[in-house]
NUTOR-487470 format. One record per atom (N, C-alpha, C): residue in one letter; x, y, z. Coordinates in steps of 0.05 Angstrom, whole numbers, plus 5000, padded with zeros to 4 digits. Layout:
// NUTOR-487470
aXYZ...
This chain:
// NUTOR-487470
m748254026410m749854266418m751054006451s752754106456s752953886491s752054146507e752453926532e750654116555e752554416565q755054276562q756454556575q756454746551a756254646522a756554986506a754055086510a751254946523a748855006519a748655176539s750355176568s750155256593s752155546582d754055466566d755855796561d754055986549r752555896524r751355986515r748556286532n747056096557n745556246578n747256446593k750356386587k751656626610k751056886597p751357076618p751357396605p755057406589t754357476568t756957526550t758357786551v761157756551v762858016541v763858076530l763258276504l765258306467l767758516482v770458286474v771458466481v773458626459i773758856457i775258946418i777359026431d778759016414d781559096422d783558906408p784659206386p785759156368p789758976368s790758936396s792258826404s791258536414a792458356401a791958156407a792557996442g794558156444g796058116480g793758226498n793858466486n790858676513n789458406507r788758336487r785758176487r785957966510a788257736501a788657536512a788557636555l789557836552l789957906579l787757966593i785558086583i783358126587i781657816591c781457866571c780257476579c780757296601e783857316604e785357166614e783757286655c783557516642c783257636671c779357636677l777957596656l775057646658l774957226663r776957116658r775856816671r775756796700q776456996719q775856926739q773456946750l772157096733l768657106729l766956796722p766956536727p765256316725p763456386708e761756546723e758956566701e758656766677v760656766677v761257086642v762756916624r760456976610r761656806579r764157056566t766857006552t768257206540t768557156512i767157396489i768857286459i770857646458a772157566438a773957756436a774257796394t774858016392t775558126368t777558346359g779558346351g781358656343g780258716325d777658726298d777258876279d775158966290a774159186290a770459436296a770259336276e769959276249e766959106227e766158816244q768158726251q767858426255q766058486282a766658676296a765958736328a763358816321l762359016308l760259056298l758758826284q759658646265q758458446265q757558276288m758058166303m758658006326m756658146345f757458336350f754858586367f752258506363r751258526335r749158446322r748258066319e749058056316e749057716320e748357636347i750557626365i750657596395i749457716413q748558006411q748458226428q749158136451p751358206460p752858166482p750658296505d752258236534d750658446547d752258596562m755558646550m756658766564m759158866544v760359116535v763059166516v764559246533l767559126531l770059296536l771159326515l770759576511l771959706475l774259846477d777259816467d779560026464d778560216449t779760516464t779460746447t781260746413t781160656409t783960596380t782760406368q782160366339q781560096326q783860136302q783759966287q785860006266q783960136255d781560086237d780560196212d778160336221t777960386247t775560636258t776260746287n775260866297n776660916333n773960816338g775360816371g772460696385g770560796398i770261066394i767361326401i766361236367e768061286348e765761186322e763960966324l765960816329l764660426332l762460486352t762560616379t760760646396t757860776384q758361016364q755661086362q754860886339r755760766328r754960536309r753460326327i753760246340i752360146369i750460186372r751860456377r748060646398r745860566368a746360606352a744760726329a744360456317w744460246325w743159946311w742459806337e742559946360e741059906386e737860066379l739460376374l735860486368l733860456344s735260316326s733060256303s732159946313r732359886335r731159656346r729259636369i727759886372i727259926389i724359726383e723959576410e720859446416e720059516443t717559556434t714859576451t716659846468g716860026449g717560306460g720260346473i721960136477i723760066492i726259996473s728160146471s730360006458s733459936473p733859626471p735659566483p737459716486w739159676508w741859766513w743659576526t746559676523t748759536522t750059646541p752759636557p754159756572p756659676557i757359936560i760660026538i762460136556v764560046562v766960106578v769660086563f769960376560f772260456540f774860396556l776560256545l779260196553l781960406542s783160556551s784760706539s788060826546s789560806546s791360886552s792061276552v790561396550v789361726539v788161756559t788961926571t786461976589t785462336593d786062486574d785362716571d781662726574e780962956587e778562986590e776562976561d777863106543d777363196513d776362836506t777862786504t777562356503t774362276514l775162346542l773062156561l770362346553a770562626548a767362736551a766062606523r768762636500r766662556472r765462276471g767362026497g766361816489g763861746511i764261856528i761061936538i758462046518l758862236514l757062296492l757062186468a758161966450a757661806441a755961556443g756461566472g755161286478g756061096492g758061176513g759661016535g758161056557d758460846572d758760826600d759660946622d762860866615d764760866634d767760826614f770260866639f772360936623f775060856636l776260696632l778260546646l781060556634s782760666659s785260806639s787060496637k789060436619k791060276615k793560386628p794860166636p794159816650p791659826667v789259706649v787159666676v787559506699s787159536724s788159386744s785559166753e786558866751e784158656752e783358746768v782958826795v780258856814v777859096799v779459306790v777059486785v776059376767l777659256749l775559186716l773758856726l774358706747l772058536757l770358736768a770958836783a768659036797a767059156780k767659316758k765959446735k764859156719v765259026724v764658846706v761858746717r762458666732r760058506758r758058746765a758959036761a756859116769a755259236743l756459246725l754259316704l753559116689l753858926691l752158696680l750258716708r750358736728r748558786748r745258936729i745759166722i745259366720i744259266692s745259156670s744359086643s741958836649t743158666668t740858496669t738958576681r738258806696r736358886704r734559056681q736159206664q735259236646q733359146632q734758866616q733958646607q730558586615e730558576647e728158516656e725758636656i726558926652i725259116645i723559176629c724959056603c724859126579c722758786576e723758536588e721458346580e718058476597v719058526621v716058636640v715358876618h715358996607h714159236590h713859076565r714958896559r713258756530r710858596537q710658436559q708958276582q706958466578l707158706588l705058866596l704058926566k704859046547k703559176525k702858946510e704158536517e702258396501e699458376511i698658386538i697758396553i695558636541a696258906549a694259116542a694458966516i694358986492i693058896461i691858666464l692358386477l690758156465l689458066480d687157996471d684657856487d685257636501s684357676516s685957436547s684157106538l682057096531l680856866524l682656716496t682056946475t682656726449t685556846439g687256936449g689557026449g690157156418i688857336409i688757476381i688557826393p689358026381p688158276392p685658396397n685458546424n682358596424n681158816410r678958936436r677759216416r679059316427r681059416445r682359706433r684259696422h685659496410h688059446396h686259516367f683759436366f682459446335f681659776327d681459756360d680460116353d683260216346d685560296365d687460376353d688460286328t688760036318t688659986287t687260136257l684960086267l683160176248l683060566240l684860736267l685860896260l687360916246v689960816252v692560926239v691260756211e690560506207e689260476170e688360696162w686560756175w685461006166w686661216149k688061366166k690161586158k691861476134r692661156144r694361136121r693161036095c690860956096c688960956065c688461206054i688161466067i688061686061i690361846056r692861746056r695861896047r695361676019n695361486023n696361255999n694061325976e690961425982e688661375967e687261115959a688360905985a687060625977a684960565998p683760425983p680160326000p682060176029l678660076031l680360036074l676659866070s676259546079s674659446075s674559346115i672559336123i672759126147i670458946142v670658686161v669758436164v667558476188l665158496205l663858446221l663658176226s664258046243s662857746243s661857736268d659657496269d658157376300d658657006299v658056936325v658256576321v655556626325d653756526304d650956466307d649656246333f647656356346f646656246366f647956156380f649856326393f652256256414f651656226433k649056436444k647456426478k646856086469q645355976454q644355726453q646455576461f648955536446f650655326451f651255356478n651455686499n652355616522n650755556539d648055566533d646355436545d645855146558i646954976518i646754696521i649754606529y652254706528y653954606529y655854706559g655454886561g656555076582g657955226565h660055396584h660555566586h663955526584q664755276590q667755246581q667355136559a664955046547a665454946512a664855166502g663355386507g663855586502g665255846493d668255766514d670755846513d671455726490h671155476491h673655266475h672555376439c669855376436c668655486425c669255806402l669155936420l670556186409l674256146411r675656036418r678156036418r678655896388a677255616380a677855636350a676355696337v675055856337v673956036320v675056196304a675756386328a678656566337a680456476310n681756406327n684056166314n683556096281s681056066270s681155976244s679756176230l679256516239l679156776225l681756766225s683356806243s685956876235s687256806211e686956486210e688756356195e687756376165s685156546164s684056586133s685456776124l686456906140l687557236128l690757166115f691857246095f693357116081f696557416079r694957646088r696857946085r697257926113v699958056120v700858146154v699158406151e698558526133e698058736147e695458746151d693958516143d689858446154d690458356184c688758416198c688858246227c685958266232v685058096258v682958046266v682358066297a681058236313a680858116329a679058176354r678458046368r676258016383r673858286397y671658316380y670658616383y668958576404g667758376417g666558406443g664858086446g663757986461g663157676472g663557526445e661557406422e661857306404e662557366373e663557676379e663657866358e667157886352f667357806322f669257866319f670158156288v671958196294v673058456266v674958466256a675858456229a677558356208a677858636197i680958816194i681659066186i682958906157l681959046131l683059016109l684059156100p686359366098p686659596092p688059516065g686959716046g688359626007g686459496001t684759466013t681659156005t679859336000d678559305970d676459355957d674059185965a671559275962a669559115973a669958795961e670558785933e669858545924e671058325938g675158505934g676558395957g675558165987a673558435989a673258406017a672458206027y669958226005y667057976006y668957746009a670757615986a671557395991a673557346004v675657516020v675757536048v673757366063a671557506072a669157436092a668657166083e668057096054e667456806057e669456616054r671956666055r673556486065r673756466096m673456666106m673456616137m670056406147r668756506138r666056356142r665556016135q667856036114q667855716117q670255626127s671455736141s673755646151s672055576184a670055786203a669455726215a667255456220r665855496185r664955296184r666154956186d668154996176d670354726165d671154566201l670854796225l671154616247l669654446256r667454486228r665254266254r664554206277i665154446296i663654396317i661454336329p660354066347p656554036339p655354316350h653054356342h651954466354h648454496346e646654376358e644754246363e642954396347r642954636357r640954876355r641555046323g644154956312g645555156300g645655146274i646055156247i645755126229i646354836212d645454636210d645554386201d647654226219g646054326245g648154136271g650554206275r651154416271r654754576270r653954886277v657354906284v657755266287v657655356269s657355596259s657055816242s657956016242c658056246233c658356476237c656856666209s655356926223s655557096203s657157376193f657057416177f659057606176f658357796158g659458126166g658158396147g659958496145v660258606116v662658726114v661958976096a663759186097a663759416093a666559516089s666459666053s667559836048s667860136038t670360256042t669660566033t672660606023q672560896013q675261036004q675561296031p677461186053p677261366075p677661716057s676361846069s677062146072s677962246093i678162526092i678162686118i676562756129d673962776105d670562826120d669662676131t670462486135t668462206141t670362136159a669261896178a670161796201a669961476206p672461356215p672360976217p670460966225q668461086248q666660986258q663160876237l663361116221l661860926204l662060806188l664660716173l664760416162l664660206185v665260266206v663660066237v661060006235r659960216238r656860176235r655860016212t657660056183t654960006160t656959706165a658359666170a660159306175a657159246187d655959386212d654759246237d652059246216s651459436200s649859396181s648759126167s650559156156s650658906140s652158646160l652058616177l652158426190l649958296201y648258506208y644358466215y643358406190a643558416174a642658386140a643358016140a645557956152a645957646142a644857526171k644757656188k643457456208k640157466198s638957726198s636557676183s636157486159a637657436137a636957356122a638257066118g637556946144g638656686157g640856586170r642956726171r645756656181r647456526165n649256446176n652256286159n652556446132r653456586128r652656796101r654257056107v654757226084v655657426083v654057646066e653657916080e653058086063e654058356062l654058526046l657258736033l655058986030n655859146045n655159526035n657459566030r656559776007r659060006007r658560196018e661160336040e660060546043e659960876028
C-alpha cells in the first residue's frame, strides 16, 4: 500500500448515498474542499449498507429517496446494525444527514425518529454542507474517543495489571454468570485453584522483579493450557490463580488441571528451593452440578480444600474433590 493510500485510509470518511450519479459527483466535488476528509459514494441502498458495515464511515450523507428502498428505512437498518455491535456497554454512533428536495415536517420528523441527525434541503448550499460536515465530524471524533476511553477503563477494571489476565473481580462476576447458566442448562461446573509452590522463598532468593516475571510466565502458561473459549483463568490473589470450566465434569477438570501443571513445569524456571530445582504449581479441583439451593462460594471453598490437600501431599500435584 502506498503512503498516500495509507494516509487516505486514516482520514475521517464520509459515505455519500444518492441514486443520482450527477448528485453524487456534485457532493463529492464539494467535499474535496476538505482535504482532511475521505469521500466514498454509492447509489445503491444494499451496497451502501454493505459499505457501511465494512468501512464503518465517520459520517453519512443520505438522500431520502432510494431506488430500492427509502432513506428512512436504510437509516433504520444502519442504526439496528450499530446497536448489534455494542461493545463495553456503548454502541457506535455515526452522524446521518438527510439530503432531500422534500421539506414537509412529517418527512423531517420521521427521518429524525428513524435515527437521522440533521436535514439539508436540496439544492444544498456548499457553505452549509461543508459547515455541517465539519461540525458533525468533530462530534463523531469525540464520541469515538469516549468509546475508546470507556473500553480502556473497562479493560483496566477486569484485568490484573501485573499478569494481564482477568483479575479477582472478573472471576467473581464470571463465576456467578456461569453458575446461573449451568443451572439453566443442567450442566456441570468445575473450577481449578492453583498456587505457585514455595513462591515466598522464590522472592526471597531472586527478588521481587524476578517474582513478577515468574508470575507473568505462569499466568501465560496456564492461560495457554485452556483450549475452549468459554474457559478462563484469572489471578485469584498473590501467587494464586483460578480457572472456571463451565460444562466440564470432574474428570475433565482434572485433565485440564494436569495439563496446566505440566505447562507451568515446562517453563523450567530455576528455583533452588523448588521441586527438583524448578518452579512448580499445586492444583485443587472442585466440580459440582449447580443448583438454586447451593452457592458458588461453596465450590470455591471445596477447591481451596483440594489445593490444601495437594500442598500437604508434597506439592506439584493435582487433587480433586467433588462437591
